[in-house]
C-alpha positions, 0 to 999 in steps of 0.5 A: 087029152082025156080018154074019154069025153062022156062020163054021164053014165059014171055020175049017178050017185058018185062023189066028186072030190074038189081037189083044191087049195089056196095060193100060198099053201104047201097044199097048192103044190103040184104034187100035193094036188095030184096025190090028194086026187090019186087018193080020192080016185083009189078011195072010190070018187067017180072023179076030181074038181081042179083049178088051173091047166097046170093041175088039170094036166098033171092029174090027168098023167097020174089018174088017166082013168079019172073024171075030171072037171076043170075050171080056171080062178081068174079073179078081175078088177072089173068083175065079180066073175072068177070061175072060168071067165073067158073063152081063152081060160075055158080052152085052156082048161079043155086042152089041158085034159078036162072031161068037162070045163065048169064055168060061172053062169050066173048073169053077173057081168063078165070081164071084158064084156064077154057073154055066156052065150057067146063062150058057150056057142063058141066052145061048142063050135070050136072045142066040142067041150062039155061044160058045167054051168056053176049057178046060184038060181034056178033062173040062171041054171034054166038059162045055162041050159037053154044055152047049151051047158051039158051039166049044171052045179050049185056051187054059187048058191049063197056066193052072189048078190042074189043069194047072200041071204041063203047059206050053201049047200042048196039043197033046195034048188035040187029038186027044182033043178031035176023038175025042170032040167034034163041034164045032170044035176051036181050039188056042190058047195057047203057040203060038210058031211056025208049025211048031207051028201046022202041028203043031196042025192034023196033030193035029186042031185046026179052026184055030189062034189065035196071039197073043203070037209075032204081036201080043205086042209087049210081052211079045216085046221084054221076052224079048229085053231079059231074054236080052240082060241075062243074057248081059251080066251073065255077060259073054259073048256066044253064038257068032254066028248067021246073021242072020234077017230081022226 
């Protein structure tokens, strides 16, 4: 169980590292996830975002001081909602030791016909859980806050049918979110550089969540490999650039 359920004061201006890896990747191993989480905390992150009860529990043991946002990605054939889609998933993450449980708070249909409102009401009544609404639009953020979610994050901006024409990060959402809501607003999704993280803060984010750019070894290596393959196939190389420390 987490050492504290209230961490709003730690959020302000802070970095949360999303420590996740695809199924089948060597990085998905629990010992690798816990090591990356520990490294993140040792270098100044205020918290981590983790997928699955197993990883939440393991990092809680390794990093008892960490602010943990937990979620459980559970694909279903009859629903596009993947991030903590059912109440049972939410409860498992909370009981594993998360300080905050993240869940899909879009208006898309949930598996089994569950509603976001029913999940939030039950989570508050039975667990007194702190909830982070992963949203895609301002309207869904306002709805989630009205239902009782404690934080909102721009996690699903650009990843739903309603926002498919947009490209993360959801920087344009930040100012209206701060103007319309009185709860913490996290910028998450698509932040690829420290400059973008600072831009998110300047636009009103309470904190920033960064994943692939820090811990996404599989995705990063794939991107570099593809870029080099294109160069090789074209039979040309770009002009030399100043080497950067890697």
